C-alpha positions in Angstrom: -17.9 0.2 -21.7 -16.3 -0.7 -18.4 -17.3 1.4 -15.4 -14.5 2.9 -13.4 -14.0 1.8 -9.8 -13.2 4.0 -6.8 -11.2 2.0 -4.3 -11.3 3.2 -0.7 -8.6 2.1 1.7 -10.0 2.1 5.2 -8.0 1.6 8.4 -5.8 3.1 11.1 -2.1 4.1 10.6 0.3 1.3 9.9 -2.2 -1.3 9.0 -1.2 -1.7 5.4 -3.4 0.7 3.5 -0.7 2.1 1.3 0.7 -1.3 0.5 -2.7 -2.4 -0.6 -3.2 0.8 -2.6 0.1 0.3 -4.4 -1.0 -3.2 -5.3 -4.3 -2.0 -6.7 -2.5 0.8 -8.5 -0.3 -1.7 -10.3 -3.0 -4.4 -10.9 -5.7 -2.0 -12.1 -3.6 0.8 -13.5 -5.4 3.0 -11.1 -4.6 6.5 -10.0 -3.3 6.2 -6.4 -3.9 9.3 -4.2 -2.0 8.8 -1.0 -2.4 11.8 1.4 0.7 11.2 3.5 3.0 11.5 0.4 1.6 14.9 -0.3 1.7 16.1 3.3 5.3 15.0 3.6 6.3 16.6 0.3 4.7 19.9 1.3 5.3 20.1 5.1 8.2 17.7 5.9 8.1 16.8 9.5 5.0 18.8 10.2 1.5 17.3 9.9 -0.9 20.2 10.3 -4.5 19.0 10.7 -6.0 21.9 8.7 -3.6 21.4 5.8 -4.2 17.6 6.0 -7.9 18.1 5.5 -7.4 20.5 2.6 -4.9 18.0 0.9 -7.5 15.2 1.3 -10.1 17.4 -0.3 -7.9 18.3 -3.2 -7.1 14.6 -3.7 -10.8 13.7 -3.5 -11.6 16.2 -6.2 -8.8 14.9 -8.4 -10.0 11.4 -7.9 -13.6 12.3 -8.8 -12.4 14.0 -11.9 -10.4 10.9 -12.9 -13.5 8.8 -12.4 -15.4 11.1 -14.7 -12.7 10.4 -17.3 -13.1 6.7 -16.9 -10.1 5.9 -14.7 -9.9 3.7 -11.7 -8.9 5.6 -8.5 -7.5 4.6 -5.1 -8.1 7.0 -2.2 -5.5 6.1 0.4 -6.0 8.0 3.6 -7.9 6.0 6.2 -11.5 7.2 5.9 -12.2 6.7 9.6 -15.8 7.8 9.6 -18.9 6.3 7.9 -19.8 9.8 6.8 -16.6 10.1 4.8 -17.1 6.8 3.2 -20.8 7.5 2.5 -19.9 10.9 0.9 -17.4 9.2 -1.4 -19.7 6.3 -2.2 -22.4 8.8 -3.2 -20.0 10.9 -5.3 -18.7 7.9 -7.1 -22.2 6.7 -7.9 -23.1 10.1 -9.3 -20.2 9.7 -11.7 -21.2 6.2 -12.8 -18.4 4.5 -10.9 -18.5 1.4 -8.7 -16.9 1.4 -5.2 -14.8 -1.1 -3.4 -13.9 -0.7 0.2 -10.8 -2.4 1.4 -10.7 -2.5 5.2 -7.3 -3.4 6.7 -6.9 -4.0 10.4 -4.3 -5.3 12.8 -4.0 -5.9 16.5 -2.7 -2.9 18.3 0.6 -4.8 19.0 1.2 -5.6 15.4 0.3 -2.0 14.4 2.8 -0.7 16.9 5.5 -3.1 15.6 4.9 -2.0 12.0 4.9 1.7 12.8 8.1 1.4 14.8 9.8 -0.5 11.9 8.6 2.1 9.4 9.9 4.9 11.7 13.3 3.2 11.9 13.7 2.2 8.2 11.7 4.9 6.4 11.4 8.0 8.7 10.9 10.3 5.7 7.6 8.5 5.0 5.9 8.8 8.4 5.6 10.7 11.6 6.2 9.5 15.2 2.9 8.3 16.7 2.5 7.7 20.5 0.6 4.8 22.0 -1.8 7.4 23.4 -2.5 8.8 19.9 -3.0 5.3 18.5 -5.5 4.5 21.3 -7.4 7.8 20.8 -7.5 7.3 17.1 -8.8 3.7 17.5 -11.5 5.0 19.8 -12.7 7.5 17.1 -12.5 5.0 14.2 -15.8 3.7 12.9 -15.3 0.1 11.6 -17.1 -0.4 8.3 -20.2 -2.6 8.5 -20.4 -5.8 6.4 -22.9 -4.0 4.2 -20.4 -1.1 3.6 -17.8 -3.7 2.6 -19.9 -5.7 0.2 -21.8 -2.6 -1.1 -25.2 -3.8 0.1 -25.8 -1.0 2.6 -27.5 2.0 1.0 -25.7 5.3 1.3 -26.9 7.1 4.3 -28.6 10.5 4.1 -26.2 13.4 4.6 -25.7 14.4 8.3 -28.1 17.0 9.9 -27.5 20.5 8.6 -26.4 19.4 5.2 -28.8 19.2 2.3 -26.5 17.1 0.1 -23.5 15.0 0.3 -21.6 17.4 -1.9 -22.2 20.2 0.7 -21.0 17.9 3.5 -18.0 16.9 1.4 -17.0 20.6 0.8 -17.4 21.2 4.6 -15.4 18.2 5.6 -12.6 18.8 3.0 -12.4 22.6 2.8 -10.9 24.1 -0.4 -8.2 26.1 1.5 -6.5 26.4 4.8 -8.3 29.0 7.0 
């Protein structure tokens, strides 16, 4: 029996994560879970951080359940921190799934060009993003290591204060907006 695969798209806004996720969805008949589509559908032009985290958490839970049912899944929302990626790698392994990280990157100039084009041609799919935001986000982004990308890095222990990755995952992606 084939093991399901959890595909994690990793990268900053406008780098091509959703394009890659759509390709994987088609090629692998995978369940694609794209956070921005849900946030846009529920909040329109707003992008509230607390709601965004909850939506990510709900999508993670749906994705993990789909893995349990034997389906390939694509999580499409950046996963900027190693802890996020480690928590999902751990959860997938607990469900007998393999994990593939797909890291997409662009130069800041190309990223800006793509975001401007998307804002002009598909404004209903995105939000305006300033150069200052893009720079701040790039500074907070943890580039995946080669070992994360090829699967050879072991999953780290949960961060201090968390006994398990499941506990950290519930903290990072809360079940409701507070």
